[in-house]
C-alpha positions in Angstrom: -23.3 -17.3 79.8 -22.6 -18.7 76.3 -25.6 -16.8 74.9 -24.2 -13.5 76.4 -20.8 -14.1 74.8 -22.5 -14.9 71.5 -24.6 -11.7 71.7 -21.5 -9.6 72.5 -19.7 -11.2 69.6 -22.5 -10.2 67.2 -22.3 -6.6 68.5 -18.5 -6.4 68.0 -18.8 -8.0 64.5 -21.5 -5.5 63.5 -19.5 -2.6 64.9 -16.5 -3.7 62.9 -18.5 -3.9 59.7 -19.8 -0.4 60.3 -16.3 0.9 60.9 -14.9 -0.8 57.8 -13.7 1.9 55.4 -13.0 1.7 51.7 -9.3 1.8 51.1 -7.9 4.8 49.2 -4.7 5.1 47.3 -1.9 7.1 48.8 -0.6 9.6 46.2 3.2 9.4 45.7 5.2 12.2 47.3 7.1 14.8 45.1 10.4 12.8 45.3 8.8 9.7 43.8 8.3 10.1 40.1 7.1 8.1 37.1 5.1 5.4 38.8 4.4 2.8 36.1 2.0 0.0 36.9 1.0 -2.6 34.3 0.7 -6.2 33.4 4.1 -7.6 32.7 5.3 -9.8 29.8 3.5 -8.1 26.9 4.5 -5.3 24.5 0.9 -4.5 24.1 0.8 -3.4 27.8 3.9 -1.2 27.7 1.8 1.8 28.6 1.4 2.7 32.3 -2.2 2.1 33.2 -4.5 0.5 35.8 -3.6 -3.2 35.9 -6.6 -5.5 35.4 -5.0 -8.8 34.9 -6.1 -12.4 34.5 -5.4 -14.9 37.3 -2.0 -16.3 36.8 -0.6 -13.3 34.8 2.3 -11.2 36.0 2.4 -7.7 37.3 5.1 -5.0 37.2 5.5 -1.8 39.3 8.4 0.6 38.7 9.2 4.1 40.0 12.0 6.6 40.4 13.3 8.2 43.6 14.8 11.5 42.4 16.8 11.9 45.6 18.9 9.2 44.2 20.4 7.8 47.4 19.4 4.1 47.0 16.8 4.2 49.8 15.3 1.0 51.0 11.7 0.4 50.0 9.4 -2.5 51.0 6.1 -3.7 49.7 2.9 -5.2 51.1 -0.2 -6.6 49.3 -3.7 -6.6 50.7 -6.9 -8.1 49.4 -10.2 -6.1 49.2 -13.9 -6.6 48.5 -15.7 -4.9 45.6 -16.3 -1.8 47.6 -12.6 -1.7 48.6 -13.1 -2.6 52.2 -10.5 -5.1 53.3 -11.6 -8.7 52.9 -11.7 -11.3 55.7 -9.1 -13.5 54.0 -5.8 -14.2 55.8 -2.7 -13.4 53.8 -1.9 -17.1 53.3 -5.4 -17.5 51.7 -4.7 -15.1 48.8 -0.9 -15.3 48.5 1.5 -18.1 48.0 4.6 -16.7 49.7 5.2 -13.7 51.8 5.4 -9.9 51.4 6.7 -7.1 53.6 10.0 -7.7 51.7 12.6 -5.2 50.5 12.6 -4.3 46.8 16.0 -5.5 45.6 15.8 -4.7 41.9 17.0 -1.2 41.5 19.6 0.8 39.5 21.0 4.3 39.4 20.5 6.7 36.5 23.3 7.0 33.9 24.5 10.1 32.0 21.6 12.4 33.0 21.4 15.8 34.7 18.7 14.7 37.2 20.0 11.9 39.3 17.6 9.2 40.3 17.3 5.6 41.5 15.0 3.4 39.5 13.1 0.6 41.3 11.4 -2.3 39.8 9.1 -4.9 41.4 7.7 -7.9 39.5 5.1 -10.3 40.8 5.4 -13.3 40.9 8.9 -13.3 42.3 10.9 -15.6 44.6 9.0 -14.3 47.7 5.5 -14.0 46.2 5.1 -17.0 44.0 1.6 -16.2 43.0 -1.6 -14.5 44.1 -4.3 -17.2 44.3 -7.6 -15.4 44.6 -9.5 -13.0 42.2 -10.7 -9.6 43.4 -9.3 -6.2 44.3 -5.8 -5.7 45.6 -3.7 -2.9 47.0 0.0 -2.8 46.5 1.6 -0.5 49.2 5.2 0.8 49.3 6.8 1.6 52.6 10.2 3.0 53.7 12.7 1.9 56.3 10.6 3.4 59.1 7.5 1.5 58.0 5.9 4.7 56.8 3.5 4.4 53.8 5.1 6.2 50.8 2.4 5.4 48.2 0.0 2.7 47.1 -1.8 1.6 44.0 -4.8 -0.5 43.3 -5.0 -3.5 40.9 -7.5 -6.2 40.0 -7.2 -9.9 39.2 -10.1 -11.7 37.4 -11.0 -15.0 35.9 -13.4 -15.1 32.9 -16.0 -17.4 34.5 -18.8 -15.1 33.2 -19.3 -13.8 29.7 -19.6 -10.0 29.5 -20.9 -8.1 26.5 -21.2 -4.4 26.1 -22.2 -1.6 23.7 -21.8 2.2 23.8 -24.9 4.1 23.0 -25.9 7.8 22.8 -28.2 8.8 25.7 -32.0 8.9 25.2 -32.1 12.1 27.2 -32.0 14.8 24.6 -30.4 17.2 27.1 -27.2 15.1 27.1 -27.4 13.4 23.7 -24.4 15.3 22.4 -22.4 15.2 25.6 -22.6 11.8 27.2 -22.0 8.1 26.3 -24.1 5.4 27.8 -22.8 1.9 28.5 -25.3 -1.0 28.1 -24.2 -4.5 28.8 -25.1 -8.0 29.9 -23.5 -10.6 32.1 -24.1 -14.3 31.3 -23.4 -17.0 33.9 -23.7 -19.8 31.4 -23.9 -23.1 33.2 -23.4 -21.4 36.6 -26.5 -20.2 38.4 -25.9 -16.8 40.0 -27.8 -16.9 43.3 -29.7 -13.7 44.3 -27.9 -11.5 41.7 -29.4 -8.2 42.8 -27.6 -8.6 46.1 -24.6 -10.8 45.3 -23.5 -9.5 41.9 -21.8 -6.1 41.9 -20.5 -4.3 38.8 -18.0 -1.5 38.4 -17.9 0.6 35.2 -14.7 2.4 34.2 -13.9 4.9 31.5 -10.3 4.9 30.3 -9.1 2.9 33.3 -9.8 5.8 35.6 -11.0 4.7 39.1 -11.7 8.3 40.1 -14.8 8.4 37.8 -16.1 4.8 38.3 -19.8 4.1 38.3 -20.9 1.5 41.0 -24.0 0.2 42.7 -25.8 -0.8 39.5 -28.3 -3.6 39.8 -29.4 -5.8 36.9 -32.7 -4.6 35.3 -33.7 -8.0 33.8 -32.9 -11.6 34.3 -33.3 -13.8 31.3 -32.3 -17.4 32.1 -28.7 -17.1 33.3 -28.2 -13.7 31.6 -28.4 -10.4 33.5 -29.3 -7.4 31.4 -28.3 -3.8 32.2 -30.1 -1.5 29.8 -29.9 1.7 31.7 -29.6 5.2 30.3 -28.7 7.9 32.8 -27.5 5.5 35.5 -24.6 4.1 33.3 -23.9 7.3 31.3 -20.4 8.9 31.4 -19.5 12.4 30.3 -17.9 11.9 26.9 -15.1 14.5 27.4 -12.7 15.2 24.6 -9.6 13.6 23.2 -6.5 14.1 25.3 -3.7 16.4 24.3 -0.3 14.8 23.9 3.4 15.5 23.4 6.5 13.4 22.9 10.0 14.4 23.8 12.1 11.3 23.1 14.7 13.9 21.9 14.4 16.6 24.6 16.8 18.8 22.6 14.6 19.2 19.6 11.3 21.1 19.0 8.4 19.0 17.7 4.8 19.6 16.7 3.9 20.0 20.4 7.1 21.5 21.7 7.6 25.2 20.8 11.1 25.7 22.1 13.7 24.4 24.5 15.9 26.1 27.2 18.8 24.6 29.2 19.0 25.7 32.9 19.8 23.3 35.7 17.8 20.8 33.7 16.3 20.9 30.2 13.0 22.8 29.9 10.5 22.0 27.1 7.9 24.7 26.4 4.7 23.3 24.9 2.6 25.3 22.5 -0.3 26.9 24.3 -3.4 24.7 24.1 -6.8 26.3 23.3 -10.0 25.9 25.2 -12.1 23.5 23.1 -15.4 23.6 24.9 -17.1 25.8 22.3 -15.1 24.5 19.3 -16.2 21.9 16.8 -15.1 18.3 17.8 -11.9 17.2 16.0 -10.6 13.6 16.3 -7.0 13.4 17.6 -5.5 10.0 18.2 -4.5 9.5 21.8 -3.8 6.7 24.3 -6.6 7.7 26.6 -4.7 9.5 29.3 -1.8 7.1 29.7 2.0 7.5 29.1 5.0 5.6 27.8 8.6 6.3 28.8 11.0 6.5 25.8 14.3 8.1 24.9 16.6 8.6 22.0 19.5 9.5 24.2 20.2 6.0 25.5 19.4 2.3 25.1 17.6 1.7 28.5 14.9 4.4 29.2 14.5 3.1 32.7 17.9 4.5 33.8 19.0 6.6 30.9 15.9 8.8 30.2 16.3 12.4 31.3 13.9 14.4 33.5 12.7 17.5 31.8 10.6 20.5 33.0 7.5 20.5 30.8 5.9 23.9 30.6 2.1 23.6 30.1 0.0 26.5 29.1 -3.7 27.0 28.4 -5.6 29.8 26.8 -8.7 30.2 29.1 -10.5 33.1 30.8 -9.5 33.7 34.4 -11.5 31.5 36.8 -13.5 32.5 39.9 -11.5 32.8 43.2 -12.9 29.5 44.4 -11.8 27.6 41.3 -8.4 26.2 40.2 -7.1 24.9 36.9 -5.1 21.6 36.9 -3.2 19.5 34.5 -4.8 16.0 34.6 -3.7 12.5 33.4 -2.3 9.1 34.4 1.2 10.6 34.7 0.3 11.1 38.4 -2.6 8.6 38.6 -5.2 11.3 37.9 -4.5 13.0 41.3 -5.6 16.6 42.0 -2.7 18.0 44.0 -0.7 21.1 44.6 1.9 20.3 42.0 -0.7 20.1 39.2 -2.2 23.5 40.0 -1.7 26.1 37.2 -1.0 29.7 37.8 -2.7 32.6 36.1 -0.4 34.8 33.9 -2.0 38.2 33.9 0.2 39.6 31.2 -0.4 36.9 28.7 -3.9 36.0 29.9 -3.1 32.2 30.1 -2.7 29.5 32.7 0.8 28.1 33.1 2.5 25.2 34.9 6.0 23.7 34.9 5.9 20.0 35.8 8.9 17.6 36.0 8.4 14.5 33.8 10.6 11.8 32.5 11.1 11.6 28.7 8.4 9.9 26.8 5.0 10.2 25.2 2.3 11.7 27.5 -1.4 12.3 27.3 -3.0 15.0 29.4 -5.9 17.4 29.7 -7.0 20.3 31.7 -9.6 20.3 34.4 -11.3 23.0 36.6 -11.6 22.1 40.3 -13.8 23.7 42.9 -12.8 24.5 46.5 -13.7 21.0 47.6 -11.4 19.4 45.0 -14.4 18.3 42.9 -14.5 18.3 39.1 -17.7 19.5 37.4 -17.7 17.8 34.0 -20.0 20.3 32.5 -17.7 23.3 32.7 -14.4 21.7 31.7 -12.1 23.4 29.1 -12.2 20.4 26.8 -16.0 20.2 26.6 -18.0 17.0 26.0 -18.5 15.5 22.6 -20.4 12.3 21.9 -17.9 11.4 19.1 -15.0 11.2 21.6 -13.1 7.9 21.5 -13.1 6.3 25.0 -12.3 2.9 26.3 -14.7 1.3 28.8 -14.1 -1.6 31.2 -16.7 -3.6 33.1 -15.8 -5.5 36.2 -18.2 -8.1 37.6 -17.9 -9.3 41.2 -19.8 -12.2 42.8 -20.2 -13.1 46.5 -21.1 -16.8 46.6 -23.6 -17.9 49.3 -21.5 -18.4 52.4 -18.5 -16.7 50.7 -16.0 -14.6 52.6 -15.0 -12.2 49.8 -16.1 -10.8 46.5 -14.7 -12.8 43.6 -13.9 -11.0 40.3 -15.2 -13.5 37.8 -16.2 -11.3 34.8 -14.4 -8.7 32.8 -15.5 -6.9 29.6 -14.2 -4.1 27.4 -15.6 -2.0 24.6 -14.8 1.2 22.8 -17.0 4.2 21.8 -15.7 4.2 18.2 -18.7 1.8 17.5 -21.2 4.1 19.3 -24.8 3.9 18.0 -28.0 5.8 18.7 
């Protein structure tokens, strides 16, 4: 009888593993704006970006509810494996404290046309004293009815492994002017990595964008405790182009990027029409690689005193096919392709246009062409691909120890394409 129970248990366990699905982020609804997610406690991390923090560091999430009715929001934290399936750890194993707690730190906007309530969540706090394990995490925000409003991914690592990286031009002559290849190594030092082809997993990111991550890369060579990844095509990213940018700290003044201003129910900033750069010569333009920073000259505290402004984007580009769409793209909405980022064709002026509501600040953005399946083909994008483009790269190294129950994130490396070589 015991053997039957054991056999049935194996079947149920196998079925559960097959049914395990990778967790996906829930995009924020239209009334939730300016979701900023970052490491806390450092002026160097003031930009909103994907948080990849060291074990023991703090984390900060903030967002605005433009309904402005001081709604109640709650948060939950879940732990995940390298492939974003939920880990087998109990909550008490990765968290010292408790979640499913209301966010109590909030304030209403002051002296602005667009009313909103600004919410702020810091971890650690009096309920979550610390997160005790490395790996992938999901922070989910719920309302009073326990309905998921939005969620964001973050990672916690410890530097147990040394990670070195270099950006190279591809060896494939077809893409030598359009791609950037990441070559790197992982060194375990005194720690022996058991069966690295199976137990070591790496994730490669360009500009902190999880949407374009490269995964499932095995080490090519093992030299002592060092794992070498000297791939060409397998670890190559499309180079893209520098992001466009604008700043409207003073939303009532025209700037190098803002052509003119109108005042209606809210302020409207009309940006200069951007050109299609695919067939132009590459020109370096300093950017913050798709991120944004909330700032204002109209008040002291931008979190509650910055104004919301309708930003009017426009792009000079030939009309697309019926099964294609043009979108504005950037970390201002976590690189999501959604209805609110869809540009409309202006037949009279022969340009694409979009008004989008953004809080005052400095923003990076670009334009992308999306097919009917919501996919982005990097080879046909308005910005083109240039090997000289400045991009940041992140390397995440996970390890499942023999007998381990989750994927530990024990290696993290960064590099930049400004030092690209042939």
